N, C-alpha and C positions, 0 to 999 in steps of 0.2 A: 401627475404630469408625465410627459414622455421623458425617459432618461436621456441625459446629455453626455457627450463624450469629452473628457478633458485630458489631453496629454500633459503629463507633468514631467519636465526634464530635471533629472537629478545629477548632481556632480559628486564624484568620489575620487579622492586623490587627484583632483584637477582634471578628471576625465568625465566627459558627459556620457551618461548611461542611456541606453535605449529607453523610450518613453514608457511610463506606467500608464496604462489605460484603465480608467475607472468608469463604471456606469453609475452616475449619481442617481440615487433613488433605487438602484438595483443592488443585488447582493454579490456581485462578482467583480473582481479586479484581475487583470492579467498583466504579465510583464514578460520581458525577454532580457532580463538583466545579464550583464557579463561583469561579474565582480573579479577583483584580484583575489586569488585564492591561495591557501597554503595547505600543505598536507600534514596530517598528524595521526598518531595512533589514538583510536577512540573506542569506547565501549558505551553503548546506549541501549535503551530498551523501552518497551511500552506494555501496558496491561489493559486488555479489554475484558471487563467483568461480564460474566454470563447474566442474562436476564431471564427470569422464569415468568412465563405468561400464564397466569392462573386460569384465564378463561379457556385455555386449550387443555382440557384434562383428558386423561386416558381412562379406559374402562377398568384397568387394574390398579391396585394400590402399589405405590412406589415411593421411595424417598425423594422429596421434592428437590430438584437441582437448584438450590438457591445460593450455593457457594461456588467459588472457583472462577476460572476464566483462562483466556489465552494470553501468553506472554511472548513477545518478540524480543530477541537479543541480537544486536548487530555489533560486529567487531571489524574495524578497518585498520590496516597497517601493521598487523601483528606478524610474527614469524611463522605462524601456523600454515602449513601447506597441505597436509593430508590428515585431517582430524579423525581420530579413531575412537575417541572417548570424550564425553563431556560430563562434568560433575556440577550439580546445582546444590549448593549447601551440603556438599559431601555425598550426594546421592547420584549414582550412575544414571545417566539420562538416555544414552544411545543404545547400549547393549541391554535392553530390557528382556526379561524372560518371556518365552513364548508359551510355555506350559505353566499353569497356575500363576498368572500375572498378579502382581500386587499393585493396586491402584491408589495406594496411600499417598504417593508423591506425583505420579504421572498417569494421565489417561492416554496420551500419545506424545511423541516428540518427533521432530524432523530437523535435519541440518543440511544446509547446502553451502558450498563455497563457490566464489566466482571462478571463472575459467583460469584466471591467472593466479588464483590462490590467495589474493591479497585481502579479500573481504569474506566475512562469514555471516550468514543469516541462520540463526538458530531459533526455533519456536517450540513451544510445548503448551499443553493444557493440564492444569492441576486444580484439584479441589481441596488442597491442603491449606487449612486456615492458619496453621503455624507459619506458613510462608506468605500467604496472600490475604490474611485476615485483617491486616492493618494498612493504613495509608499514611506515609509511604511504606512499601514493603521492601526490605533489603535482601538482595540475592547475591551470593558469592558464586562465581562461575569459574571453572577450571577447564581448559581445553588441552587435550593430550594429542600429540602428533607422533605417531609411530612409537608409542610407549614412553615418550618423553614429554613432560609438561612444557607447552609452548606459550601459554598465556594464562594469567590469573587476574581476576578483577572483581570489583564489587559495584553493583548498580542499584538504584532505587526506582521502583515502578509504582505508579499511582493510578487507581481506577477512575479517579474523578478529574482527570486533566481535561481542560476545556478546549485546548487547541490540538487538533488532530490532523494527521495526513489521511485523507479519505480515498484518494485514487492516484495511481501512478501508471504511466504508460510511456512508450517511446514514439517518436515520429522521425521522419526523414531518414528511414532505413537505419535506425539506431543511433543517429548522430545527435539526437536531442532527447532529453528526459522531461516529461511534462508531469508536474506535481501539483495536486489539488490539496490545499490546506484550509481547513474550516475552523472558524472560531465559534464555539458554542457558548461563550461567556456573554454576560449581559453588558459588558463594557469592551472597548477596543483593547487590543493587545499589541505590544511591540515585540517583534522578533529580534533576536540577537545574532543568530547565525543559522545557516542551513548547510548541512553536509550531504553531498550527493556523490555516491559511489566512492566514498573515502576522501573527497576533496571538500574542505570546509570553505564556505563563502560568507563574507560579511553580509548580514541581513538587517543591520540596524536602521536602514531606511524603510523597512517594510512594516506597515501597520495594518492590521486587519480589524475591521469594524465588527460590532456585535452582530452575530448571525450571518456574517459574510464568508464567502469562499474566495480564497486568493489562489490564482492559477499562475504558476511560474514555469518557465522553460529554461533548461540548462543544457549547454553544449557539452557533448561527450567526445573526448579524444583519447584513445581511438574509439570508434563507434562500438556500441554494445550489441551483441548478437542474440538472436532468439535462443532461449534455453539457458542463457546466463542469468545471474541474479542482479537485482538492483538493491541498493540500500539508501535510505534517506533518514536523516536525523535532524532534529530541530533543537535550538537553544532559545529558551524564553523564560524570563523572570528568574534567571539564575539556575534553571533546571533544564534537563535534556530529555528527549524521547527519541526512539528509533524504531524503524519498520523495515521489513524486507519483503521481497517477492521475486517471482520469476518473470523474465521477459517473454511475452507471448508474441506471435506474429502480428504485425501491424495490419489492422483491418477495421474499416469504419463501415458497418453495414447500412445500406439504404433499403428500407423495407416498404412493401406495399401489400395491401389486403384487397385484391380485386373482388368486386361484387357483381361484375357483369358476366356475360357468357363468352368473353374472349379466351378464357382458360389458358393463361400464359404460363403453363407448367411444362417442364420437359417431359416428353412422352405423351402429352395430351395435345399441345400445340407448340411445336418446337419453334415455328416462325415467330409467334408472339412472345414466347419466352426469350428468344434471342434479341428481339427488338427491345424488350425491357432491359436486358443485360447491357446492350449497347448504349442505352440511355443512362446507365449507372445504377440501375435498381437491381441489386444482386440477391435480395432476400424476399421471396414472395410467400405469403402465408396462404395456405389452402384452407377451405372451409366446406363442410358438408352442406352448407346453406346454398352453395352455388350448384343447383341441381343439374344444370345443363352440362357440367363438366364431369358428370359421372358420379359413381359412388366413391367419395373421397372422405377419409377420416378427418375429423376436426383436429386442428393443430393450433 
């Protein structure tokens, strides 16, 4: 049957929150909650295990990449401002050798800090089973700021977590962060808290059904600018996870794949191309099947 929309009004500390919009019979819920938040120093992380697709084989013999994965580490509220070194379980992660690299611990690493220095997003890929061969895997991380240790912490990461942040973007010129959270479990899950750019929010009212994606929107003050980093952490079932990424320019492409002889492509028919652009269609796919538009490579 057709999904129906049911706004649910929630109360928190005597304040009515903005409605939660659920599509009954569908797999998406959205919200625009404004919770009372508190700031705290936090360390969270997540582990995405590599998957080897056996059906896609190479013509040469090689060691099958069945081990390892990518780890995200986020730190919010530390005193680190200019990180020059990171140790993971005592192994240097940032200053890796260029000549004769040793891949025993790291295949690659990267570190970014927010423009104000208050948040860290550190990620790496490793195939070391001593580190990531168990679930959960414990990692000790040490951050060094200008030759002085500025933060030490321990976190646990698990490759089999069912609740994951799958997509993050900004809107309203960086004034809001949109977070997609998906539940891969066979049962509903109850969140405990969500931390957005270092600000922790009570999320005890958020329940995500099996197979559903929950979309939440969070106000940012001050707005975040492109090129800066975002960090998002979740608390669920007494455990935490964290992810990070860069803020990219806000753009929602509207695409078209014309099959007529209008040829609305710049340089072929500027008038038709501009007419599409004025209508909000800013991404036009060209195809060599449109013979009347000339010899165009398929894209």
